[in-house]
Every structure is written in structure tokens, then in C-alpha cells.
KOLGUPA-221395 format. One line per 4 residues: number of its first residue (from 1); for each residue x, y, z of C-alpha. Coordinates in Angstrom, 1 decimal, always signed. Example, Ala and Ser with C-alpha at 12.3 -4.5 7.8 and 13.67 -1.06 7.14 Angstrom:
BEGIN
1> +12.3/-4.5/+7.8; +13.7/-1.1/+7.1
END
This chain:
BEGIN
1> -15.6/-30.6/-43.1; -15.8/-33.8/-41.2; -13.8/-32.6/-38.3; -16.2/-29.9/-37.2
5> -18.7/-31.9/-35.6; -16.2/-34.0/-34.0; -14.5/-30.8/-32.6; -17.8/-29.4/-31.5
9> -18.5/-32.6/-29.6; -15.2/-32.6/-28.0; -15.5/-29.0/-27.0; -19.0/-29.8/-25.5
13> -17.6/-32.7/-23.3; -14.6/-30.6/-22.1; -17.0/-27.6/-21.2; -19.3/-30.1/-19.4
17> -16.3/-31.5/-17.4; -15.1/-28.0/-16.6; -18.3/-26.8/-15.3; -18.8/-30.1/-13.4
21> -15.4/-29.6/-11.8; -16.0/-25.7/-10.9; -19.3/-26.9/-9.2; -17.5/-29.5/-7.3
25> -14.9/-27.0/-6.2; -17.3/-24.4/-5.1; -19.3/-27.1/-3.0; -16.0/-28.3/-1.5
29> -15.1/-24.6/-0.6; -18.7/-24.1/+0.9; -18.3/-27.2/+3.1; -15.0/-26.0/+4.3
33> -16.3/-22.5/+5.2; -19.1/-24.0/+7.1; -16.9/-26.3/+8.9; -14.6/-23.4/+10.0
37> -17.7/-21.4/+11.2; -18.9/-24.5/+13.2; -15.5/-25.0/+14.7; -15.2/-21.3/+15.6
41> -18.6/-21.2/+17.4; -18.0/-24.5/+19.0; -14.8/-23.5/+20.8; -15.4/-20.1/+22.4
45> -12.3/-20.5/+24.6; -9.9/-20.0/+21.7; -10.0/-16.1/+21.5; -7.4/-14.4/+19.2
49> -4.9/-11.9/+20.6; -6.3/-9.0/+18.6; -9.8/-8.6/+17.3; -9.8/-9.5/+13.6
53> -11.3/-7.0/+11.1; -13.4/-8.9/+8.7; -15.7/-7.5/+6.1; -17.2/-8.5/+2.7
57> -17.6/-5.0/+1.8; -14.9/-2.4/+0.5; -14.8/+0.9/+2.3; -13.0/+4.1/+1.6
61> -9.7/+4.7/+3.6; -11.0/+7.9/+5.0; -14.2/+8.1/+6.8; -14.5/+11.9/+6.2
65> -15.9/+13.1/+3.0; -13.7/+12.9/+0.1; -12.4/+15.9/-1.8; -14.6/+16.7/-4.8
69> -12.9/+16.7/-8.1; -11.8/+20.1/-9.1; -13.3/+21.7/-12.0; -10.9/+22.3/-14.8
73> -11.3/+23.9/-18.0; -11.1/+22.4/-21.6; -7.6/+23.5/-22.2; -6.3/+22.1/-18.8
77> -8.0/+18.7/-19.6; -6.5/+18.8/-23.1; -2.9/+19.5/-21.9; -3.2/+16.9/-19.1
81> -4.7/+14.3/-21.6; -1.4/+14.8/-23.6; +0.7/+14.2/-20.4; +1.4/+17.6/-19.0
85> +0.0/+19.1/-15.7; -2.1/+22.2/-15.8; -2.3/+24.9/-13.3; -2.7/+23.6/-9.6
89> -3.9/+25.3/-6.4; -0.4/+25.8/-5.1; +2.9/+26.6/-6.8; +4.4/+23.4/-8.4
93> +7.8/+24.1/-6.9; +6.4/+24.2/-3.4; +4.7/+20.9/-4.0; +8.0/+19.4/-5.2
97> +9.7/+20.6/-2.1; +7.0/+19.2/+0.1; +7.2/+15.8/-1.9; +10.9/+15.7/-1.1
101> +10.3/+16.4/+2.6; +7.6/+13.7/+2.9; +9.8/+11.2/+1.3; +12.6/+12.3/+3.7
105> +10.1/+11.7/+6.6; +9.7/+8.0/+5.3; +13.4/+7.5/+5.5; +14.9/+9.3/+8.4
109> +11.8/+9.2/+10.9; +11.6/+5.5/+10.7; +13.5/+3.1/+13.1; +14.5/+0.5/+10.6
113> +16.5/-1.5/+13.2; +13.0/-2.3/+15.0; +11.6/-3.6/+11.7; +14.6/-5.8/+11.0
117> +14.5/-7.2/+14.5; +10.8/-7.7/+15.0; +10.1/-8.9/+11.5; +13.2/-10.9/+11.3
121> +14.3/-9.2/+8.0; +18.0/-9.2/+7.0; +19.8/-6.0/+7.3; +20.3/-5.3/+3.5
125> +19.4/-2.7/+1.0; +16.4/-4.9/-0.4; +15.0/-5.1/+3.2; +15.4/-1.3/+3.7
129> +13.6/-0.7/+0.5; +10.8/-3.2/+1.5; +10.2/-1.2/+4.7; +10.5/+2.3/+2.9
133> +8.1/+1.5/+0.1; +5.5/+0.4/+2.8; +5.7/+4.0/+4.3; +5.8/+5.6/+0.9
137> +2.6/+3.7/-0.1; +0.9/+5.2/+2.9; +1.9/+8.8/+2.0; +0.7/+8.1/-1.6
141> -2.7/+6.7/-0.2; -3.1/+10.0/+1.9; -2.1/+12.4/-0.7; -4.2/+10.9/-3.5
145> -7.2/+12.2/-1.4; -6.0/+15.8/-2.1; -7.2/+16.2/-5.7; -5.0/+17.1/-8.6
149> -2.3/+18.7/-6.4; -2.2/+15.6/-4.3; -1.6/+13.4/-7.2; +1.1/+15.7/-8.7
153> +2.9/+15.4/-5.3; +2.8/+11.6/-5.5; +4.6/+11.7/-8.7; +7.6/+13.5/-7.0
157> +7.4/+11.4/-4.0; +8.1/+8.2/-6.0; +10.6/+10.2/-8.2; +12.6/+11.1/-5.0
161> +12.5/+7.5/-3.9; +14.0/+6.1/-7.0; +16.7/+8.9/-7.0; +17.5/+7.8/-3.6
165> +17.6/+4.1/-4.2; +19.9/+4.7/-7.0; +22.4/+6.9/-5.0; +22.4/+4.2/-2.3
169> +23.1/+1.5/-4.7; +26.0/+3.6/-6.2; +27.4/+4.3/-2.6; +27.3/+0.5/-1.9
173> +29.5/+0.0/-5.1; +27.0/-2.0/-7.0; +28.2/-1.9/-10.7; +26.0/-0.3/-13.4
177> +24.7/-3.7/-14.8; +23.7/-5.2/-11.5; +22.3/-1.7/-10.5; +20.1/-1.7/-13.6
181> +19.0/-5.3/-12.9; +18.1/-4.5/-9.3; +16.3/-1.2/-10.1; +14.1/-3.1/-12.7
185> +13.3/-5.8/-10.1; +12.6/-3.0/-7.5; +10.2/-1.2/-9.7; +8.1/-4.5/-10.5
189> +8.2/-5.1/-6.6; +7.0/-1.6/-5.9; +4.0/-1.6/-8.2; +3.0/-5.0/-7.3
193> +3.1/-4.0/-3.7; +0.9/-1.0/-4.3; -1.9/-3.0/-5.9; -1.7/-5.6/-3.0
197> -1.6/-3.0/-0.2; -4.4/-1.0/-1.8; -6.5/-4.2/-2.0; -5.6/-4.9/+1.7
201> -6.2/-1.6/+3.2; -9.7/-1.5/+1.6; -10.5/-5.0/+2.6; -10.1/-7.1/+6.0
205> -7.1/-8.0/+7.9; -6.8/-11.3/+6.1; -6.2/-9.7/+2.8; -3.8/-7.1/+4.3
209> -1.9/-9.8/+6.0; -1.6/-11.7/+2.8; -0.3/-8.5/+1.0; +2.4/-7.8/+3.7
213> +3.3/-11.5/+3.7; +4.0/-11.4/-0.1; +5.7/-8.1/-0.2; +7.2/-7.1/+2.9
217> +8.1/-10.8/+4.3; +8.8/-11.9/+0.7; +6.7/-15.1/+1.5; +9.2/-16.0/+4.2
221> +7.2/-15.4/+7.5; +6.4/-18.2/+9.6; +5.4/-16.4/+12.7; +1.7/-15.0/+12.7
225> +2.7/-12.7/+15.6; +4.9/-10.9/+13.0; +2.0/-10.5/+10.6; -0.4/-9.4/+13.3
229> +2.0/-6.8/+14.5; +2.2/-5.3/+10.9; -1.4/-5.3/+10.2; -1.9/-3.6/+13.5
233> +0.9/-1.2/+12.6; -0.5/-0.2/+9.2; -4.0/+0.1/+10.4; -3.0/+2.6/+13.2
237> -0.7/+4.3/+10.9; -3.2/+4.9/+8.3; -5.7/+6.2/+10.9; -3.0/+8.6/+12.3
241> -2.1/+10.2/+8.9; -5.5/+10.5/+7.7; -6.1/+13.0/+10.6; -3.5/+15.4/+9.1
245> -4.8/+18.5/+7.4; -4.4/+18.1/+3.6; -3.3/+21.6/+2.9; -0.5/+21.3/+5.5
249> +0.9/+18.2/+4.0; +0.8/+20.0/+0.5; +2.7/+22.9/+1.8; +5.1/+21.3/+4.2
253> +5.3/+17.5/+3.5; +6.0/+16.9/+7.2; +4.9/+13.5/+8.4; +5.3/+12.0/+11.8
257> +5.0/+8.3/+12.4; +3.7/+6.3/+15.3; +6.2/+3.8/+16.8; +6.1/+0.2/+15.8
261> +5.2/-0.9/+19.4; +2.9/+0.8/+21.7; +1.2/+0.1/+24.9; -2.3/+1.1/+23.6
265> -2.2/+0.6/+19.7; -5.9/+1.3/+19.5; -5.5/+4.8/+20.6; -5.2/+7.8/+18.2
269> -2.7/+10.4/+19.1; -3.4/+14.0/+18.8; -1.8/+15.3/+15.5; +0.3/+18.3/+16.0
273> -0.2/+21.1/+13.5; +3.0/+22.0/+11.4; +4.1/+25.6/+11.0; +5.2/+27.2/+7.8
277> +5.9/+30.6/+6.6; +3.8/+32.7/+4.1; +5.9/+31.2/+1.2; +4.8/+27.7/+2.1
281> +8.3/+26.8/+3.5
END
């Protein structure tokens, strides 16, 4: 019984010291921010190469109105709560084929040599995967705006990616034990990257650059121009694919990408309408 007052006194002292330390850190951070703002305003000659996008507010990726949630019946809600997928707007097999085509666009329509050269990445399977997952993530962001059918398509885009990664590792001669370990590490990297990229695309350029530095560059980028190039690439690419029609994406899965380097990266190219037959193929 005699230890309780002593323990309470020790806890109170620790709590007071912790609060004092937090207040000191916040005051130090505030002074640092004020000093940075004063330095920025006092030196107008130092202008960045690219206008920095800064915001304290989170925005939606798409400026146009989002798709309203589909009204589904009680039975559909029940089977989807169990883990199954209820009836969708389009045939599920068509969506699966479109998902495979969309992933193929992420793999075959990207000039990976440009990314390896401009970002100083080694020409390895892991570097290929880091570039591929960035484009897969952009497709997932776009398709999640298309309601239940789009979310269903996202599942098979990711499924196609893991099937492809496993086949590539087999072709490279990686044994089963190392392949299992590599797949586990890539899975953790992928889902961590998704959270980081989602936060970055909804925030300012600093947050997006930090996510690219952690995931794409694997914390090994020392050239700020490379980060600037990739932030610009992600912003313009997301703007471009947001202009695609959602139904066309669900039926065809055709995605075209803007090049890594452009003379006028701020422009928006006109999106060509894909063609498909009555069967959606």
C-alpha cells in the first residue's frame, strides 16, 4: 500500500516533464517555421525551378463530382459482408479481362529505361517492380472512383501484378525459398507505398516527394531534381488519366501514359476515346 502514493508522485513528475518537453519542441518548431518564412520572403531572388504546390487542406483527386455509391439490396450487402461480390453493372469476366489489359498497359507501355536512367535506379527486378507499382497505384486510384465495379477491377489488377511478378522471378531462376521471401517483402513494400502515395496525392508536393523518396528511390536519392521530376510526372499523369471515361476503362482497360519528359508538362493532352465492340472487348 505504501508504494501507491510514491508511484503516483513519480507518474505526476514524469507527466509534467513530458508535457514541458512537448511544449518546448512545439515552440522550437514554430520558431523554425517563422525563420524559414522570413528567409523566404527576404530573398526573392531565390525562385524554385517549378512552382511548389503547398496546401494545408486535403482535396479529392478528381475535381469532377464523384460517383455516388450504388444502391444495393440487403442480400447483396449480406453476401459482400461475407466476402463475396454481388451483381455488378457489367459482366465480371469483362471486368477481369479489362483489369488484365490495364495491368498490361502498366508494364508494356512504360519506358523503364528512362526511369532507370533519370532516377539513377539499378536495372534489377526490384527497380522494375518499384516503377510498375507506381503506375499500378495510379490505375487503382482512378478505378476506385468507379463504384463497386471499379473496386472489383482493382482486385484483379493487383492479382495480375502478383502473378506477373512471380512468373518473372521464376524465369530469372530464383529458387522457391528466396522467391517466397522476396514476394513477402514486395507485398509489404506495395501496401506501404499505397498508403504513402495516397497521402501524397491528396497533400502538397512535399508529402508526395517524401513518399516517392521512401518508396521509389528507397531512401537513396540525393538529387532534388530527380524528386522534382517524379513529383511533376505523378501530378500530370493523374490529371491525364482522370480525364478518361470511367465506362471505357471498365470495358477496355486501355490506358495511355504521358512520357516522363515533356517540353510543356503543365499542359493536358486530349484523351483519345478507345473503341470496343458490343461485347465490351
